[in-house]
MIVORO-409461 format. One record per atom (N, C-alpha, C): residue number from 1; chain; x, y, z. Coordinates in nm, 3 decimals, decimal comma, padded with zeros to 5 digits, m for minus. Example, Ala and Ser with C-alpha at 12.3 -4.5 7.8 and 13.67 -1.06 7.14 Angstrom:
2
+-----+-----+---------+---------+---------+
| seq | mol |       u |       v |       w |
+-----+-----+---------+---------+---------+
|   1 |   A |  01,319 | m00,569 |  00,780 |
|   1 |   A |  01,230 | m00,450 |  00,780 |
|   1 |   A |  01,320 | m00,330 |  00,780 |
|   2 |   A |  01,285 | m00,225 |  00,708 |
|   2 |   A |  01,367 | m00,106 |  00,714 |
|   2 |   A |  01,290 |  00,003 |  00,787 |
+-----+-----+---------+---------+---------+
! end
This chain:
108
+-----+-----+---------+---------+---------+
| seq | mol |       u |       v |       w |
+-----+-----+---------+---------+---------+
|   1 |   A | m06,184 | m04,485 |  14,410 |
|   1 |   A | m06,260 | m04,531 |  14,383 |
|   1 |   A | m06,414 | m04,475 |  14,547 |
|   2 |   A | m06,443 | m04,358 |  14,554 |
|   2 |   A | m06,564 | m04,321 |  14,677 |
|   2 |   A | m06,637 | m04,368 |  14,719 |
|   3 |   A | m06,688 | m04,344 |  14,804 |
|   3 |   A | m06,797 | m04,525 |  14,781 |
|   3 |   A | m06,887 | m04,391 |  14,810 |
|   4 |   A | m06,971 | m04,499 |  14,785 |
|   4 |   A | m07,173 | m04,453 |  14,709 |
|   4 |   A | m07,236 | m04,400 |  14,765 |
|   5 |   A | m07,320 | m04,297 |  14,813 |
|   5 |   A | m07,399 | m04,237 |  14,941 |
|   5 |   A | m07,398 | m04,345 |  15,001 |
|   6 |   A | m07,520 | m04,487 |  14,911 |
|   6 |   A | m07,547 | m04,629 |  14,960 |
|   6 |   A | m07,506 | m04,633 |  15,101 |
|   7 |   A | m07,338 | m04,700 |  15,069 |
|   7 |   A | m07,283 | m04,745 |  15,099 |
|   7 |   A | m07,253 | m04,673 |  15,245 |
|   8 |   A | m07,302 | m04,588 |  15,265 |
|   8 |   A | m07,188 | m04,458 |  15,453 |
|   8 |   A | m07,299 | m04,428 |  15,480 |
|   9 |   A | m07,466 | m04,524 |  15,481 |
|   9 |   A | m07,552 | m04,482 |  15,560 |
|   9 |   A | m07,557 | m04,601 |  15,689 |
|  10 |   A | m07,555 | m04,538 |  15,782 |
|  10 |   A | m07,610 | m04,673 |  15,852 |
|  10 |   A | m07,774 | m04,588 |  16,023 |
|  11 |   A | m07,753 | m04,723 |  15,994 |
|  11 |   A | m07,854 | m04,787 |  16,076 |
|  11 |   A | m07,869 | m04,752 |  16,170 |
|  12 |   A | m07,940 | m04,672 |  16,294 |
|  12 |   A | m07,917 | m04,751 |  16,451 |
|  12 |   A | m08,035 | m04,828 |  16,488 |
|  13 |   A | m08,021 | m04,945 |  16,466 |
|  13 |   A | m08,067 | m05,044 |  16,495 |
|  13 |   A | m08,286 | m05,024 |  16,567 |
|  14 |   A | m08,352 | m04,926 |  16,524 |
|  14 |   A | m08,464 | m04,897 |  16,554 |
|  14 |   A | m08,516 | m04,973 |  16,522 |
|  15 |   A | m08,622 | m05,003 |  16,586 |
|  15 |   A | m08,748 | m05,137 |  16,520 |
|  15 |   A | m08,869 | m05,127 |  16,588 |
|  16 |   A | m08,972 | m05,138 |  16,533 |
|  16 |   A | m09,119 | m05,144 |  16,585 |
|  16 |   A | m09,148 | m05,197 |  16,726 |
|  17 |   A | m09,199 | m05,162 |  16,832 |
|  17 |   A | m09,211 | m05,236 |  16,976 |
|  17 |   A | m09,370 | m05,278 |  16,934 |
|  18 |   A | m09,369 | m05,444 |  17,012 |
|  18 |   A | m09,445 | m05,543 |  16,934 |
|  18 |   A | m09,544 | m05,471 |  17,065 |
|  19 |   A | m09,553 | m05,392 |  17,166 |
|  19 |   A | m09,621 | m05,390 |  17,239 |
|  19 |   A | m09,706 | m05,220 |  17,178 |
|  20 |   A | m09,579 | m05,149 |  17,134 |
|  20 |   A | m09,697 | m05,083 |  17,093 |
|  20 |   A | m09,813 | m05,120 |  16,943 |
|  21 |   A | m09,772 | m05,191 |  16,883 |
|  21 |   A | m09,845 | m05,220 |  16,756 |
|  21 |   A | m09,956 | m05,254 |  16,825 |
|  22 |   A | m09,918 | m05,394 |  16,937 |
|  22 |   A | m10,023 | m05,459 |  16,985 |
|  22 |   A | m10,196 | m05,338 |  17,090 |
|  23 |   A | m10,125 | m05,219 |  17,112 |
|  23 |   A | m10,123 | m05,130 |  17,112 |
|  23 |   A | m10,275 | m05,035 |  17,062 |
|  24 |   A | m10,152 | m05,018 |  16,931 |
|  24 |   A | m10,276 | m04,947 |  16,842 |
|  24 |   A | m10,350 | m05,099 |  16,750 |
|  25 |   A | m10,371 | m05,186 |  16,734 |
|  25 |   A | m10,456 | m05,240 |  16,667 |
|  25 |   A | m10,575 | m05,280 |  16,865 |
|  26 |   A | m10,512 | m05,296 |  16,962 |
|  26 |   A | m10,669 | m05,286 |  17,055 |
|  26 |   A | m10,714 | m05,169 |  17,057 |
|  27 |   A | m10,604 | m05,028 |  17,035 |
|  27 |   A | m10,713 | m04,906 |  17,011 |
|  27 |   A | m10,800 | m04,987 |  16,878 |
|  28 |   A | m10,799 | m04,945 |  16,775 |
|  28 |   A | m10,833 | m04,978 |  16,691 |
|  28 |   A | m10,961 | m05,108 |  16,691 |
|  29 |   A | m10,996 | m05,227 |  16,790 |
|  29 |   A | m11,103 | m05,238 |  16,806 |
|  29 |   A | m11,162 | m05,197 |  16,899 |
|  30 |   A | m11,123 | m05,106 |  17,044 |
|  30 |   A | m11,208 | m05,013 |  17,029 |
|  30 |   A | m11,276 | m04,945 |  17,053 |
|  31 |   A | m11,212 | m04,822 |  16,942 |
|  31 |   A | m11,324 | m04,796 |  16,826 |
|  31 |   A | m11,434 | m04,856 |  16,742 |
|  32 |   A | m11,348 | m04,939 |  16,679 |
|  32 |   A | m11,456 | m05,039 |  16,568 |
|  32 |   A | m11,555 | m05,085 |  16,654 |
|  33 |   A | m11,571 | m05,129 |  16,866 |
|  33 |   A | m11,686 | m05,210 |  16,920 |
|  33 |   A | m11,699 | m05,120 |  16,997 |
|  34 |   A | m11,724 | m04,956 |  16,987 |
|  34 |   A | m11,800 | m04,864 |  17,037 |
|  34 |   A | m11,887 | m04,871 |  16,929 |
|  35 |   A | m11,818 | m04,764 |  16,809 |
|  35 |   A | m11,956 | m04,749 |  16,643 |
|  35 |   A | m12,001 | m04,892 |  16,720 |
|  36 |   A | m11,991 | m05,009 |  16,705 |
|  36 |   A | m12,040 | m05,157 |  16,671 |
|  36 |   A | m12,185 | m05,135 |  16,730 |
|  37 |   A | m12,171 | m05,069 |  16,908 |
|  37 |   A | m12,227 | m05,120 |  17,054 |
|  37 |   A | m12,370 | m04,936 |  17,035 |
|  38 |   A | m12,275 | m04,880 |  16,885 |
|  38 |   A | m12,322 | m04,666 |  16,960 |
|  38 |   A | m12,488 | m04,796 |  16,801 |
|  39 |   A | m12,405 | m04,826 |  16,719 |
|  39 |   A | m12,487 | m04,974 |  16,640 |
|  39 |   A | m12,623 | m04,984 |  16,697 |
|  40 |   A | m12,569 | m05,046 |  16,733 |
|  40 |   A | m12,693 | m05,169 |  16,801 |
|  40 |   A | m12,790 | m05,104 |  16,880 |
|  41 |   A | m12,706 | m05,006 |  16,973 |
|  41 |   A | m12,800 | m04,869 |  17,025 |
|  41 |   A | m12,915 | m04,860 |  16,961 |
|  42 |   A | m12,879 | m04,797 |  16,870 |
|  42 |   A | m12,977 | m04,698 |  16,759 |
|  42 |   A | m13,054 | m04,845 |  16,757 |
|  43 |   A | m12,995 | m04,898 |  16,638 |
|  43 |   A | m13,102 | m04,971 |  16,625 |
|  43 |   A | m13,238 | m05,064 |  16,711 |
|  44 |   A | m13,241 | m05,022 |  16,816 |
|  44 |   A | m13,305 | m05,049 |  16,902 |
|  44 |   A | m13,369 | m04,952 |  16,996 |
|  45 |   A | m13,354 | m04,856 |  17,004 |
|  45 |   A | m13,416 | m04,720 |  17,003 |
|  45 |   A | m13,333 | m04,700 |  17,187 |
|  46 |   A | m13,241 | m04,707 |  17,148 |
|  46 |   A | m13,199 | m04,721 |  17,312 |
|  46 |   A | m13,198 | m04,833 |  17,416 |
|  47 |   A | m13,197 | m04,888 |  17,377 |
|  47 |   A | m13,326 | m05,056 |  17,497 |
|  47 |   A | m13,243 | m05,150 |  17,463 |
|  48 |   A | m13,083 | m05,125 |  17,491 |
|  48 |   A | m12,915 | m05,219 |  17,449 |
|  48 |   A | m12,955 | m05,325 |  17,548 |
|  49 |   A | m13,008 | m05,273 |  17,679 |
|  49 |   A | m13,043 | m05,341 |  17,789 |
|  49 |   A | m12,886 | m05,380 |  17,846 |
|  50 |   A | m12,827 | m05,478 |  17,910 |
|  50 |   A | m12,733 | m05,576 |  17,967 |
|  50 |   A | m12,613 | m05,606 |  17,894 |
|  51 |   A | m12,656 | m05,616 |  17,796 |
|  51 |   A | m12,537 | m05,697 |  17,663 |
|  51 |   A | m12,487 | m05,543 |  17,662 |
|  52 |   A | m12,542 | m05,435 |  17,564 |
|  52 |   A | m12,507 | m05,307 |  17,549 |
|  52 |   A | m12,407 | m05,209 |  17,687 |
|  53 |   A | m12,388 | m05,326 |  17,772 |
|  53 |   A | m12,390 | m05,258 |  17,885 |
|  53 |   A | m12,245 | m05,322 |  17,883 |
|  54 |   A | m12,257 | m05,450 |  17,921 |
|  54 |   A | m12,113 | m05,550 |  17,891 |
|  54 |   A | m12,049 | m05,481 |  17,864 |
|  55 |   A | m12,056 | m05,497 |  17,725 |
|  55 |   A | m11,947 | m05,447 |  17,617 |
|  55 |   A | m11,886 | m05,289 |  17,564 |
|  56 |   A | m12,034 | m05,239 |  17,675 |
|  56 |   A | m11,888 | m05,077 |  17,692 |
|  56 |   A | m11,824 | m05,099 |  17,768 |
|  57 |   A | m11,839 | m05,188 |  17,900 |
|  57 |   A | m11,802 | m05,201 |  18,014 |
|  57 |   A | m11,650 | m05,258 |  17,993 |
|  58 |   A | m11,606 | m05,331 |  17,933 |
|  58 |   A | m11,531 | m05,445 |  17,831 |
|  58 |   A | m11,465 | m05,369 |  17,663 |
|  59 |   A | m11,503 | m05,243 |  17,694 |
|  59 |   A | m11,433 | m05,118 |  17,527 |
|  59 |   A | m11,344 | m05,020 |  17,633 |
|  60 |   A | m11,433 | m05,023 |  17,764 |
|  60 |   A | m11,360 | m04,955 |  17,857 |
|  60 |   A | m11,201 | m04,986 |  17,953 |
|  61 |   A | m11,261 | m05,173 |  18,006 |
|  61 |   A | m11,125 | m05,184 |  18,083 |
|  61 |   A | m11,011 | m05,236 |  17,971 |
|  62 |   A | m11,055 | m05,247 |  17,845 |
|  62 |   A | m10,928 | m05,246 |  17,715 |
|  62 |   A | m10,885 | m05,157 |  17,660 |
|  63 |   A | m10,956 | m05,019 |  17,641 |
|  63 |   A | m10,901 | m04,916 |  17,612 |
|  63 |   A | m10,746 | m04,856 |  17,714 |
|  64 |   A | m10,865 | m04,899 |  17,912 |
|  64 |   A | m10,734 | m04,923 |  18,012 |
|  64 |   A | m10,600 | m04,958 |  17,980 |
|  65 |   A | m10,656 | m05,108 |  17,958 |
|  65 |   A | m10,520 | m05,235 |  17,902 |
|  65 |   A | m10,467 | m05,102 |  17,764 |
|  66 |   A | m10,503 | m05,075 |  17,648 |
|  66 |   A | m10,455 | m05,027 |  17,582 |
|  66 |   A | m10,332 | m04,909 |  17,614 |
|  67 |   A | m10,425 | m04,803 |  17,657 |
|  67 |   A | m10,322 | m04,732 |  17,658 |
|  67 |   A | m10,186 | m04,774 |  17,800 |
|  68 |   A | m10,186 | m04,869 |  17,827 |
|  68 |   A | m10,129 | m04,892 |  18,018 |
|  68 |   A | m10,000 | m04,963 |  17,923 |
|  69 |   A | m10,056 | m05,061 |  17,788 |
|  69 |   A | m09,980 | m05,129 |  17,754 |
|  69 |   A | m09,851 | m05,009 |  17,621 |
|  70 |   A | m09,965 | m04,964 |  17,604 |
|  70 |   A | m09,868 | m04,801 |  17,499 |
|  70 |   A | m09,751 | m04,740 |  17,606 |
|  71 |   A | m09,762 | m04,701 |  17,697 |
|  71 |   A | m09,738 | m04,645 |  17,796 |
|  71 |   A | m09,599 | m04,684 |  17,866 |
|  72 |   A | m09,602 | m04,850 |  17,817 |
|  72 |   A | m09,513 | m04,949 |  17,847 |
|  72 |   A | m09,461 | m04,918 |  17,732 |
|  73 |   A | m09,470 | m04,942 |  17,607 |
|  73 |   A | m09,324 | m04,969 |  17,499 |
|  73 |   A | m09,294 | m04,786 |  17,504 |
|  74 |   A | m09,337 | m04,685 |  17,481 |
|  74 |   A | m09,279 | m04,592 |  17,547 |
|  74 |   A | m09,118 | m04,577 |  17,608 |
|  75 |   A | m09,147 | m04,694 |  17,750 |
|  75 |   A | m09,013 | m04,700 |  17,771 |
|  75 |   A | m08,890 | m04,817 |  17,720 |
|  76 |   A | m08,914 | m04,851 |  17,614 |
|  76 |   A | m08,858 | m04,889 |  17,554 |
|  76 |   A | m08,702 | m04,853 |  17,517 |
|  77 |   A | m08,580 | m04,872 |  17,446 |
|  77 |   A | m08,524 | m04,784 |  17,374 |
|  77 |   A | m08,507 | m04,771 |  17,215 |
|  78 |   A | m08,409 | m04,718 |  17,143 |
|  78 |   A | m08,453 | m04,775 |  16,988 |
|  78 |   A | m08,561 | m04,760 |  16,950 |
|  79 |   A | m08,624 | m04,761 |  16,908 |
|  79 |   A | m08,698 | m04,742 |  16,874 |
|  79 |   A | m08,787 | m04,655 |  16,781 |
|  80 |   A | m08,961 | m04,716 |  16,678 |
|  80 |   A | m08,975 | m04,642 |  16,661 |
|  80 |   A | m09,093 | m04,575 |  16,697 |
|  81 |   A | m09,168 | m04,433 |  16,748 |
|  81 |   A | m09,234 | m04,420 |  16,792 |
|  81 |   A | m09,429 | m04,392 |  16,683 |
|  82 |   A | m09,446 | m04,416 |  16,588 |
|  82 |   A | m09,559 | m04,420 |  16,551 |
|  82 |   A | m09,662 | m04,487 |  16,626 |
|  83 |   A | m09,632 | m04,630 |  16,635 |
|  83 |   A | m09,736 | m04,705 |  16,692 |
|  83 |   A | m09,804 | m04,676 |  16,846 |
|  84 |   A | m09,697 | m04,640 |  16,940 |
|  84 |   A | m09,655 | m04,587 |  17,086 |
|  84 |   A | m09,787 | m04,523 |  17,083 |
|  85 |   A | m09,729 | m04,395 |  16,956 |
|  85 |   A | m09,787 | m04,258 |  16,978 |
|  85 |   A | m09,942 | m04,325 |  16,903 |
|  86 |   A | m10,014 | m04,390 |  16,815 |
|  86 |   A | m10,139 | m04,439 |  16,787 |
|  86 |   A | m10,194 | m04,525 |  16,864 |
|  87 |   A | m10,163 | m04,572 |  16,933 |
|  87 |   A | m10,236 | m04,689 |  17,018 |
|  87 |   A | m10,243 | m04,599 |  17,148 |
|  88 |   A | m10,127 | m04,482 |  17,198 |
|  88 |   A | m10,175 | m04,420 |  17,322 |
|  88 |   A | m10,322 | m04,288 |  17,300 |
|  89 |   A | m10,327 | m04,259 |  17,165 |
|  89 |   A | m10,374 | m04,153 |  17,094 |
|  89 |   A | m10,551 | m04,225 |  17,086 |
|  90 |   A | m10,557 | m04,320 |  17,038 |
|  90 |   A | m10,687 | m04,413 |  17,027 |
|  90 |   A | m10,750 | m04,493 |  17,153 |
|  91 |   A | m10,620 | m04,496 |  17,243 |
|  91 |   A | m10,677 | m04,559 |  17,352 |
|  91 |   A | m10,721 | m04,469 |  17,509 |
|  92 |   A | m10,647 | m04,291 |  17,412 |
|  92 |   A | m10,706 | m04,284 |  17,476 |
|  92 |   A | m10,800 | m04,129 |  17,508 |
|  93 |   A | m10,838 | m04,101 |  17,351 |
|  93 |   A | m10,971 | m04,013 |  17,341 |
|  93 |   A | m11,077 | m04,119 |  17,416 |
|  94 |   A | m11,041 | m04,268 |  17,337 |
|  94 |   A | m11,195 | m04,402 |  17,419 |
|  94 |   A | m11,209 | m04,379 |  17,510 |
|  95 |   A | m11,028 | m04,411 |  17,579 |
|  95 |   A | m11,081 | m04,389 |  17,752 |
|  95 |   A | m11,139 | m04,271 |  17,846 |
|  96 |   A | m11,074 | m04,077 |  17,806 |
|  96 |   A | m11,123 | m03,981 |  17,842 |
|  96 |   A | m11,305 | m03,952 |  17,770 |
|  97 |   A | m11,343 | m04,084 |  17,681 |
|  97 |   A | m11,488 | m04,035 |  17,646 |
|  97 |   A | m11,575 | m04,087 |  17,733 |
|  98 |   A | m11,538 | m04,279 |  17,711 |
|  98 |   A | m11,618 | m04,341 |  17,825 |
|  98 |   A | m11,629 | m04,254 |  17,930 |
|  99 |   A | m11,532 | m04,244 |  17,946 |
|  99 |   A | m11,507 | m04,211 |  18,110 |
|  99 |   A | m11,664 | m04,094 |  18,090 |
| 100 |   A | m11,644 | m03,981 |  18,053 |
| 100 |   A | m11,715 | m03,875 |  18,023 |
| 100 |   A | m11,828 | m03,885 |  18,001 |
| 101 |   A | m11,897 | m04,057 |  17,931 |
| 101 |   A | m12,032 | m04,103 |  17,910 |
| 101 |   A | m12,129 | m04,203 |  18,137 |
| 102 |   A | m12,003 | m04,149 |  18,121 |
| 102 |   A | m12,054 | m04,311 |  18,184 |
| 102 |   A | m12,034 | m04,220 |  18,341 |
| 103 |   A | m11,948 | m04,106 |  18,341 |
| 103 |   A | m12,011 | m03,958 |  18,473 |
| 103 |   A | m12,158 | m03,883 |  18,349 |
| 104 |   A | m12,169 | m03,891 |  18,324 |
| 104 |   A | m12,291 | m03,813 |  18,236 |
| 104 |   A | m12,395 | m03,898 |  18,278 |
| 105 |   A | m12,389 | m04,038 |  18,249 |
| 105 |   A | m12,484 | m04,151 |  18,264 |
| 105 |   A | m12,510 | m04,157 |  18,356 |
| 106 |   A | m12,415 | m04,107 |  18,537 |
| 106 |   A | m12,469 | m04,171 |  18,643 |
| 106 |   A | m12,542 | m04,030 |  18,731 |
| 107 |   A | m12,514 | m03,989 |  18,640 |
| 107 |   A | m12,569 | m03,833 |  18,696 |
| 107 |   A | m12,685 | m03,819 |  18,563 |
| 108 |   A | m12,761 | m03,875 |  18,517 |
| 108 |   A | m12,903 | m03,807 |  18,453 |
| 108 |   A | m12,989 | m03,934 |  18,536 |
+-----+-----+---------+---------+---------+
! end
């Protein structure tokens, strides 16, 4: 009797890396933090003060850390790449966006 197709499937042992999942979660938190600080600033007619500035810097450094651990998760072997890619996208996009905002803030 021939083996069924299910019995002939071999799994590669790949897994989702914990660093990639953490990077994706950090990226989502960075986006939520940016949206929340923007809403608070708009509600105060742009006078958010020192608290919004500190939150913005914290979001910026958290984005750098999230991008770094995403990069570290790419070095792992036999992994699924969906979470490291999502983490690199979320954190990298916000990193560039926030850097542009800070550069424009110093210039004007």
